[in-house]
C-alpha positions as CSV (number, residue, x, y, z in Angstrom):
1,M,-1.2,10.2,12.0
2,K,-2.2,7.7,9.7
3,P,-3.2,8.9,6.5
4,P,-7.3,8.6,5.7
5,C,-6.5,5.9,3.0
6,E,-4.8,3.9,5.8
7,I,-8.0,4.4,8.0
8,V,-10.1,3.1,5.4
9,V,-8.4,-0.2,5.1
10,W,-7.9,-0.8,8.7
11,Y,-11.4,0.5,9.9
12,V,-14.1,0.9,7.3
13,I,-13.3,-2.0,4.9
14,P,-13.1,-4.5,7.9
15,A,-16.3,-2.8,9.4
16,I,-18.2,-3.3,6.0
17,R,-16.9,-7.1,5.9
18,S,-18.2,-7.7,9.5
19,E,-21.6,-6.5,8.8
20,L,-21.7,-8.3,5.6
21,A,-20.6,-11.5,7.3
22,K,-23.4,-11.2,10.0
23,D,-26.0,-10.1,7.9
24,L,-25.1,-13.3,5.5
25,L,-25.2,-15.6,8.8
26,A,-28.6,-14.1,9.9
27,L,-30.1,-14.9,6.5
28,G,-29.2,-18.6,7.2
29,M,-25.7,-19.5,5.4
30,K,-23.0,-20.9,7.4
31,Q,-19.5,-19.7,8.2
32,K,-18.0,-21.8,5.8
33,D,-20.5,-20.8,2.8
34,V,-19.8,-16.9,3.9
35,S,-15.8,-17.7,3.8
36,E,-16.0,-19.0,0.4
37,L,-18.4,-16.4,-0.9
38,M,-16.4,-13.8,0.4
39,D,-12.9,-15.1,-0.4
40,I,-11.9,-15.0,3.3
41,T,-10.7,-17.7,5.9
42,Q,-13.5,-19.2,8.1
43,P,-11.7,-18.2,11.1
44,A,-11.7,-14.6,9.4
45,V,-15.5,-14.8,9.3
46,S,-15.8,-16.1,12.9
47,Q,-13.6,-12.8,14.2
48,Y,-15.9,-10.7,12.2
49,I,-18.9,-12.0,13.9
50,T,-17.4,-12.1,17.2
51,D,-16.3,-8.3,16.8
52,K,-12.7,-9.4,17.2
53,R,-12.4,-7.8,13.9
54,G,-13.9,-5.0,12.0
55,S,-15.6,-3.4,15.1
56,G,-13.4,-0.2,15.3
57,I,-16.2,1.8,14.0
58,E,-20.1,1.9,14.0
59,L,-21.6,2.4,10.6
60,S,-24.7,4.5,9.9
61,P,-28.2,3.0,9.5
62,N,-28.2,3.9,5.9
63,V,-24.7,1.9,5.3
64,K,-25.8,-0.9,7.2
65,E,-29.2,-1.2,5.0
66,M,-26.9,-1.1,2.2
67,V,-25.0,-3.9,3.4
68,K,-28.2,-6.0,4.3
69,E,-29.3,-5.5,0.8
70,L,-26.0,-7.0,-0.8
71,A,-26.4,-9.6,1.7
72,V,-29.7,-10.5,0.4
73,Q,-28.9,-10.3,-3.1
74,L,-26.0,-12.4,-2.8
75,R,-28.0,-15.2,-0.7
76,N,-30.8,-14.9,-3.2
77,G,-28.3,-15.4,-6.2
78,E,-29.4,-11.8,-7.4
79,A,-25.6,-10.7,-7.0
80,K,-22.6,-12.5,-7.5
81,K,-19.3,-13.0,-5.6
82,T,-17.6,-11.2,-8.2
83,E,-19.6,-7.9,-7.5
84,I,-18.4,-7.9,-3.6
85,I,-15.4,-5.9,-4.3
86,G,-17.2,-3.1,-6.4
87,R,-20.2,-3.1,-4.1
88,T,-17.9,-2.7,-1.2
89,C,-16.4,0.1,-2.8
90,S,-19.7,1.9,-3.7
91,I,-20.6,1.4,0.0
92,C,-17.6,3.0,1.3
93,K,-18.2,5.7,-0.6
94,H,-21.4,6.6,1.3
95,I,-19.6,6.7,4.6
96,K,-18.7,10.0,5.9
97,I,-15.0,9.8,6.6
98,G,-15.6,12.6,8.9
99,D,-17.9,10.7,11.1
100,V,-15.2,7.7,11.1
101,L,-12.5,10.5,12.1
102,K,-14.6,11.6,15.0
103,Q,-15.2,8.0,16.0
104,L,-11.3,7.4,16.3
105,N,-10.7,10.9,17.9
106,I,-8.8,12.1,14.9
107,D,-9.2,15.9,14.4
108,K,-9.8,16.3,10.7
109,N,-7.7,19.4,10.7
110,D,-4.7,17.4,11.3
111,L,-5.3,15.8,7.5
112,D,-2.6,17.6,4.9
113,E,-4.9,19.4,2.3
114,D,-3.3,17.1,-0.5
115,C,-4.3,14.0,1.4
116,Q,-7.6,13.3,-0.4
117,G,-6.9,10.3,-2.4
118,C,-9.3,8.1,-0.2
119,L,-11.5,11.3,0.6
120,G,-12.4,12.3,-3.2
121,S,-15.9,11.3,-3.5
122,E,-18.4,14.1,-2.7
123,V,-20.3,11.9,-0.4
124,T,-16.9,11.2,1.8
125,E,-15.9,14.3,2.1
126,C,-15.2,15.9,5.9
127,K,-18.5,17.2,6.7
């Protein structure tokens, strides 16, 4: 069993990055510019937009809207490259880990009670 923090690293963060890359491209940015903005390689952007990376879970509509808002702000210069990590963490806190576990067919009862490092916020508790 993967600990919740590993699930976040392997599934949640890549899903957010994938959505952000797709949104930035939809706003007219080029893959090269997206890669520079997100501080990832151009092949990583390509993998995100073709669902070869970051497609392990489906984000909820409200989370997708938060990502889209970030993309618009980045594109318009209202948010800076340096804000991406913090905003990604903020968006991540709005993802219900219970929904992620369900999508991955993991029973939340299999998790140790003490394993709450990545599940600590009130929003992400297993609900």
